[in-house]
C-alpha positions as CSV (number, residue, x, y, z in Angstrom):
1,M,158.4,80.1,16.8
2,A,155.1,79.2,15.1
3,I,154.1,80.2,11.4
4,I,150.2,81.5,11.7
5,Q,148.0,81.5,9.0
6,T,145.0,83.6,8.8
7,V,142.1,81.1,7.7
8,N,139.2,82.3,5.6
9,F,135.9,80.5,5.5
10,S,136.6,79.1,2.4
11,R,139.8,77.4,3.8
12,F,138.1,76.5,6.7
13,C,136.0,74.6,4.6
14,D,138.5,73.3,2.5
15,A,140.3,72.1,6.0
16,F,137.0,70.1,6.4
17,Y,137.2,68.5,3.2
18,N,141.2,67.7,3.1
19,A,140.5,66.0,6.6
20,C,137.6,63.8,5.3
21,C,135.2,65.4,7.6
22,N,133.2,67.4,5.4
23,D,129.8,66.0,6.0
24,Q,130.3,66.2,9.5
25,F,128.3,69.4,9.4
26,S,126.2,71.5,7.1
27,Y,127.6,74.3,5.2
28,D,125.4,76.8,7.1
29,A,127.1,75.0,10.6
30,K,130.5,75.3,9.5
31,R,129.7,79.4,9.0
32,I,128.0,79.4,12.7
33,I,131.5,77.4,14.1
34,F,133.8,79.5,11.8
35,D,132.0,82.9,13.3
36,Y,131.7,81.6,16.5
37,I,135.6,80.6,17.0
38,D,136.5,83.7,14.9
39,E,134.6,86.0,17.3
40,M,136.3,83.8,20.4
41,S,139.6,84.5,19.2
42,D,138.8,88.3,18.8
43,D,137.7,88.4,22.6
44,C,140.6,86.6,24.1
45,G,143.2,88.3,22.1
46,N,144.9,85.1,21.2
47,D,145.2,83.1,17.6
48,I,143.1,79.9,17.5
49,E,145.0,77.0,16.0
50,L,142.7,75.2,13.3
51,D,141.8,71.6,14.5
52,V,139.0,70.0,12.5
53,V,139.2,66.8,14.0
54,G,138.6,68.5,17.6
55,I,136.3,70.8,16.2
56,C,134.4,67.9,15.2
57,C,134.8,66.2,18.5
58,E,133.8,69.3,20.3
59,Y,131.0,70.6,18.5
60,D,127.6,68.8,17.2
61,E,124.8,69.8,15.1
62,L,121.6,68.5,15.6
63,H,117.9,69.0,14.5
64,Y,116.0,70.2,17.4
65,E,113.6,66.7,17.1
66,T,116.8,64.7,17.5
67,V,117.9,67.2,20.5
68,I,114.5,66.1,21.8
69,S,114.7,62.5,21.4
70,L,118.2,62.2,22.6
71,Y,118.1,64.2,25.9
72,S,114.5,62.8,26.7
73,N,115.7,61.8,30.0
74,M,116.8,65.4,30.9
75,L,114.1,67.5,28.5
76,D,110.9,67.4,29.3
77,V,108.3,68.4,26.4
78,S,105.6,66.6,27.2
79,E,103.2,69.6,28.4
80,I,103.8,71.6,24.9
81,D,101.9,70.8,22.0
82,K,103.6,68.6,19.5
83,N,102.2,70.7,16.5
84,D,103.7,73.7,18.1
85,E,107.0,73.7,16.3
86,Q,108.3,77.3,17.5
87,A,107.2,76.5,21.3
88,L,109.5,73.1,20.9
89,I,112.4,74.9,19.2
90,K,112.1,77.6,22.0
91,A,112.3,74.8,24.6
92,V,115.3,72.8,22.8
93,E,117.3,76.0,22.6
94,E,116.6,77.3,26.4
95,F,117.7,73.4,27.2
96,L,120.9,73.6,25.5
97,Q,121.8,77.3,26.6
98,E,121.6,76.1,30.3
99,N,123.6,72.8,29.7
100,T,126.1,74.0,27.1
101,T,127.4,76.6,24.8
102,V,125.2,77.3,21.8
103,C,126.7,78.6,18.9
104,G,124.0,79.1,16.6
105,K,121.2,77.7,15.0
106,T,120.7,76.8,11.2
107,K,118.1,77.9,8.7
108,D,117.3,74.1,9.1
109,D,116.3,74.5,12.5
110,C,119.5,72.5,13.7
111,F,121.2,73.7,16.4
112,V,125.0,74.0,16.8
113,F,126.6,73.4,20.2
114,A,129.4,72.0,22.5
115,Q,129.1,68.5,23.1
116,F,128.0,67.7,26.5
C-alpha cells in the first residue's frame, strides 16, 4: 500500500528547492514540465511519483542558440539567415520534435525537452 499525495505547482516547485535543484530549470520551464507530467498522468490514468532528481536527469531546458551549438553535427542551419531568429527557432523546434519529446518553449526561447 502506498500513500499518494496530490502535488500542485507550488509544491512541485518546493520539491525542487528542497532537493537543492531549484536552479536546474527556470520558473517557466518548471511550469511546462509540471503541466506536461500532469497531462501525461491524466492520459495514462496512472499516478506519477514526483522524482525531482529523475526529472532533472530526464529533461533539459536549453536556449535555441545552445541547441544549435550543441547539436551542430546533427542540426544544419547553414542555409538560414543568422539574423532570422524566427526561422532559427523553427528549425530547432523541428529538429527537437524529430529527435525527442518537446514539452514546450519558454517565453525566453528556451526549449524544454526530454534529453536524448
